[in-house]
N, C-alpha and C positions, 0 to 999 in steps of 0.2 A: 482316043481315050487318054486322058491325062494320068500321069503317074501319081501314086500316093507314096510319099517318102516317109519312112519310119526311122527316126533317129534314136537309136538305142537297141542293141542286139541282145538284151537279156530275155527273161521269161516272157514279159508282157509284149515286148517288141516282136519276138519270134512268133508268139501265138497270134498276134494281130496280123502279121504278115501272111502267115499260112491261111488263116481264115478268110482274109480279104482276097487273096489270090484264088482260093478255092471257090469264092463267089464270083470270079470272073474279072477282078480288078487288076490293073497294072500296079505292081508293088516293087519298091526298092528298099532294102534294109540297109541302113547306114550305121556303121560303128560310131557310137557317140563320143567316146573318150580316147579312141585310138586312131591314129592317122598314119599314112604312108605305107600301109600294107596293100598287097595286090588284091584285086577283086576276086571273089569266089562265087560259086553256086553251091548251095548247101541243101541237102534233103533234110527237112525238119518235120517231125511227127508230133501231133497234138492229140493226147488222149482226153476225150470228153467224158462228162459224168455218166452218160448213158451207156458207156462201154465201147462206143465207136471211136474210130481214129481217123483223123484228117492229116494228110501229108502232102507236101508240095516241095518242088525245087525253088529256092528263093535266092535271087541275086543279092550279094552282100558287097558293099563298097565302103570306102572312107570318103570324107568330105573333099579331100584333095583330088579325087577322081571325078567329081561332079562339077561340070562347067556351069550349068544353069539349072534353076528349079522352076517348074511350070505347073505345079500342083500343090495339093495340101501337104503340109509337113506335120507329122504327128510325133511329139516328143515323148518317148518312153524311157529315156535314160534317167538315171538317178538325178535328183534335183540339184545336188552339189555341183553338177557339171553345167548348170544353166548359163552362167556367165560366159563360159567358153563357147557353148552351143549358140547362144544369141549372137555373139561376135562373128562366128563362122557363117551363120545364116545371113547376117546383115551384109556381109561382103558380097552376097549373091542377090541382094535386093530384098526389100521388105514388103513386096506387093502381094505375096501369096498368103493364104490362111495358115496359121500355126495353132495347133491344138496340143495343150499340155495334159498328158495322161500321167499325173504324178501326185504323190502324197505331199502334204505339208502346207504350212501357211506362208504366203508371200513369195512363193516359188516363181511367180510371173514377173517379179520386179526387173530382172535383167532385160526382158523383152520389152517391158514398158519403157525403160530408160532408152532403148534403141528405137523407139517409135514404131513398133510393129502395129500396123493399123487394123489388121485382122487377127485378133488374138483371142483364143477361147480356152476355157479351163474345164477339164473333165475330172470328175470324182469317180475313182475306180471302186466298183463293188464286185471284184473278182479275186480269186487267189490262183496261184500257179507255182509250180515247183519242177525243176529239172529232176527227172528220174534216171536219165542216162544222157550221153552226149546227143544234143539235138532232139531229145525226147522230153516233152513237157506234159505234166498232169495239170489240167486246167479245169477250174471250177467257178463258173459264174454264180454269184450270190443274188444279184439283182441287175436290172438294166442300169447302165452307167449314165448319169446326167451330165450334160455339157452346157455351159453358159458363156455369156459374152463378157470378156474383159475389155476389149476394144472391138467395135463392130456393131452390127445390128441384128435384130431377130430374124430378118429375112436371110441374111448371109449365114446365120447360125443354122437355120433349117437346112440349107443347101449342104453345109459341111457335115452335119449329122447324117444326112441321107447318103453321102459318099462313103462314110466309114461304118455305117450300121450293117449288121447281119444277124441272122437268128442265133448263131453260136456265140457271138460277142456283140451284144446289143447296146445301143446308145439312144438317148432321147434328149430333146431340147429342155432346158431348165431355166426359168425366168429369174429365180432367186438362188443363183449358184453360190453366193457367199454363205448363206445359211447351211447349205449342203456341205460346203468345204469345211466349215467349222465343226459340223457334226461328225464328219468322217475323221478330221484331224484329232478330235477328242477321243474317238474310238481308237485311232491309231496310237495315241499317247499311251493307251492301256496295252494294246497288243505289242507294240514295238519296244516297250520297256520291260513289262512283266514277263512276257514269254521268253525273250532272250536271257533275262537274268535267271529264270527258272530252268532254262534250256529245255523247253517243252513246247508242244504243238498248240495251235490256236484253240483246240477244243477244251483247254483247261478251264475256261470261264463258265462253261455250262456244266462241267463235271465236278468242279470243286468250289464249294461255297466260300472258302477262305480267299482263294484267288479272285472270285467275283466281288468279295467285299473290298479288296484293294482296288479293283477296277471301278467300283462305285464311288470310292473316295476320290480317285483321280477325276472321274467325270464331274463330280460336285465341284472340285477346285476349278477345273477348266471352264465350266459353264459360267462361273462368276466372271471370268475374264471375257468370255464371249459376250455376256450381257453388257459389260462395261464398254465393249466395242460396238454396241448397237445390234447385236445378234441375239435374239431370244430363243432359247432351246429348252424344252422340258427334260428334266433328268430321266424320267421314265422312258421317253422316246429314244434318247441316246443309249440308255442301258439295254433296251430291247434290240437296238441295232447291234450292239456289242454281242448280245446273246445269239442273234440270228446268224451273224458271221461265224461265231464260235461253233454253233451247231452244224453249219454247212461246211465247215472246214476242219472237222476232226481229223487228226493225223497230219494236217498240213502245217508246215513251219512258216512263220511270219517272215517277210522279206528281210528284216533286220537280222534275224537269227541266221537265215541263209547266208547273208553277206558276211556275218562274223565267222561262220563256219568255213567260208571260202576265202577268208582273209581279205575282204573287200571293204572299202569305206561304207558307212551307213548314212541314212537320212535323219538321224535322231536330232540333228541341229534344227531341222525345220518342223519338228514335232514338240516334244516336251521342252526342249531348250528354247524354242521360239515362243512358246506359251509363257515360259518363265521370263524371257526378255521383255515381252509385251507387258506382262504383269508388273515388272520392275518400273517400266516407263510410266505406268498408270498409278504407281504408288501402292500396288497390291502384292508386293513380293511375298509377304508373310502368308498370303492366302493360297499359295501354290507350292508349299514346301515339299509335299510328297511327290508331286509331279516333277518338280525340279530335281529332287534327289534321285529318283529313279532314272531320269534322263541323264544325269551326270554319271551315275553308275554304268548305264548302258554305253555312254560315250567312252568311259575308261575301258570297259570290256572290248569295245570296238577298236580302240587305239592299240590295246595290247595284242589283239589278233593280227594287226597289220605288221607287227615286228616279229611274229613267230615264224 
């Protein structure tokens, strides 16, 4: 049985590692941004929405401890580490499938530049949060779609079959770009408004004023998506926002968790990437609110790093 390598030892990486090992898979968790540390075995507990708990001992290593890779690599590290991760993986060959479980637009570019020929992109519809050391509260919202960046539909089906499980489910998606854009737009709302208000994801279904801001961001971002050839109905994106908000009451968005823990955030691939694309298209004035909230979040993030 081949190993599934999970690069990124945060909430999503640890959750996926435990769930896959519990399903009988060989799993190795790799620290995405830290190298040179000794390997460990860690007991990780995942609390599921039905009140049950799954726990497993997971082997954790760094890239320098891995000689060869002979199975699927799943990237769950934050997307700002992708250039470094792509370079490290390229040194070990690019023949194996790589699946990106990340938020943001254009996060796959470093892997495309290094000619990873089996490259897939997943859009996450889950939330998770550490409640103690190596204890995660995990809430799936919907099955997570996976689509082809480089590869074919047959290889996509094989990859999805390897990483799919009832507790953390995946499905093949033929139009992954439309799903990427829809989730990015939703994340532009969650990952800027929630950190700036210092509040949980449920704010948008509980508070009409917060929802009104979210709807304005959605409207701005959809104009950019349309200009990039992706057509999305505002009502559909708004309903996705509300569905995630309802299902994750009390849960903090990843950007707010990162700010609270003095870690870098992914806002550059969300609001600020939408603003960058809009500027290239001559649409800069159409995304003023999206850009402003992104800039404020970036400032809050940078201030947290020096505290």
